[in-house]
Structure formats: structure tokens, C-alpha cells
C-alpha positions in Angstrom: 2.3 -46.1 -19.2 -0.9 -44.9 -20.7 -1.6 -44.2 -24.4 -1.5 -40.5 -23.7 2.0 -40.7 -22.2 3.2 -42.7 -25.2 1.7 -40.1 -27.5 3.3 -37.3 -25.5 6.7 -39.0 -25.6 6.4 -39.6 -29.3 5.4 -36.0 -29.9 8.3 -34.7 -27.8 10.7 -37.0 -29.6 9.6 -35.8 -33.0 9.7 -32.2 -31.9 13.2 -32.6 -30.5 14.3 -34.3 -33.7 12.9 -31.6 -35.9 14.4 -28.9 -33.8 17.8 -30.6 -33.9 17.6 -30.9 -37.7 16.6 -27.2 -38.0 19.5 -26.2 -35.8 21.9 -28.3 -37.8 20.7 -26.7 -41.0 21.0 -23.2 -39.5 24.5 -24.0 -38.2 25.5 -25.3 -41.7 24.2 -22.2 -43.3 26.0 -20.0 -40.9 29.3 -21.9 -41.5 28.8 -21.6 -45.2 28.2 -17.9 -45.0 31.3 -17.4 -42.8 33.4 -19.5 -45.3 32.1 -17.4 -48.2 32.9 -14.2 -46.3 36.4 -15.4 -45.5 37.2 -16.4 -49.0 35.7 -13.2 -50.4 37.8 -11.1 -48.1 41.0 -13.0 -49.2 40.1 -12.6 -52.8 39.3 -8.9 -52.4 42.6 -8.3 -50.6 44.4 -10.2 -53.4 42.6 -8.2 -56.1 43.4 -4.9 -54.5 47.1 -5.8 -54.0 47.4 -7.0 -57.6 45.1 -4.5 -59.3 44.6 -5.2 -63.0 43.3 -3.1 -65.8 40.3 -5.4 -66.0 39.4 -4.7 -62.4 39.5 -1.0 -63.1 37.6 -1.2 -66.3 35.0 -3.5 -64.7 34.6 -1.1 -61.9 34.3 1.8 -64.3 31.6 -0.1 -66.1 29.8 -0.3 -62.8 30.3 3.4 -62.3 28.5 4.1 -65.5 25.3 2.3 -64.3 22.4 4.5 -63.5 22.4 3.4 -59.8 25.5 5.6 -59.2 24.3 8.5 -61.3 23.0 10.8 -58.6 26.0 10.2 -56.3 28.5 10.8 -59.2 26.6 14.0 -60.1 26.7 15.3 -56.5 30.4 14.6 -56.1 31.1 16.1 -59.6 29.6 19.4 -58.3 31.6 19.3 -55.1 35.2 18.8 -56.3 37.5 16.8 -58.5 38.9 15.1 -55.4 35.4 14.1 -54.2 34.5 12.8 -57.7 37.7 10.8 -57.9 37.1 9.3 -54.5 33.6 8.3 -55.4 34.8 6.6 -58.6 37.5 4.8 -56.6 34.9 3.6 -54.1 32.6 2.4 -56.9 35.5 0.4 -58.4 36.3 -1.1 -55.0 32.7 -2.0 -54.5 32.6 -3.7 -57.9 35.8 -5.6 -57.0 34.3 -6.6 -53.6 31.1 -7.9 -55.4 33.2 -9.9 -57.9 35.2 -11.4 -55.0 32.0 -12.4 -53.2 30.6 -14.0 -56.4 33.8 -15.9 -57.0 33.8 -17.1 -53.4 30.2 -18.3 -53.7 31.2 -20.2 -56.9 34.2 -21.7 -55.1 32.1 -22.9 -52.1 29.5 -24.3 -54.6 32.3 -26.3 -56.3 33.5 -27.6 -52.9 30.0 -28.7 -52.0 29.5 -30.6 -55.3 32.8 -32.4 -54.9 31.7 -33.9 -51.6 
């Protein structure tokens, strides 16, 4: 073997190793995201089935934020039913966000326990 062949082999080895490490990190990140999504879905389903006053009040607080203002105004002008449906969707979105935040925290705890 020549020096150039050795250099080529070494380069190919390092390239393959770096690619494998990147692939492993990407796979781990995908698995983590899927785990978070799964836990969040379960938590959201549980929250909806056992709806508490806190969930409703928390969602209503979210509805009072300015990011929903234009949509609420538009549905207010349409009908009471549309307005009610919009508020319900905002509450559900807030519950979904809470469930995802809780899932991220749960996965973080699992990772630190390892």
C-alpha cells in the first residue's frame, strides 16, 4: 500500500464514523420526539376525559391573550355558536400545549435518571 492509499482509507474510516455518529444522533432525536408525542397524546386524552376547572380557566386565560383577539372578534361577529366553538378550540389548544410541556419534562426526567 502506498501512503496515499493509507490516507484514503483513514479519511474513509473517519467519514464513515462521523456519518454513523450523526445518524445515531438523528435516530435518537427522532425517537425522543416520537416518545414526547406519544406521552403528550396520552396526557391530552386524559386531560380531556377528566376535564378540570383549572384546565378550563387556564385555557380561558390563553383565550384572553392578544394572539387570539382577531379570531375571537371575527367569530363574535358571526354567531354565538361560532364564538363558543372558537373558545373551546382555544381551551383545547392550551390543554394540548400543557400536555406537550409535561411530556417534555417527563422525558427530560427519564433522561437524567439514566
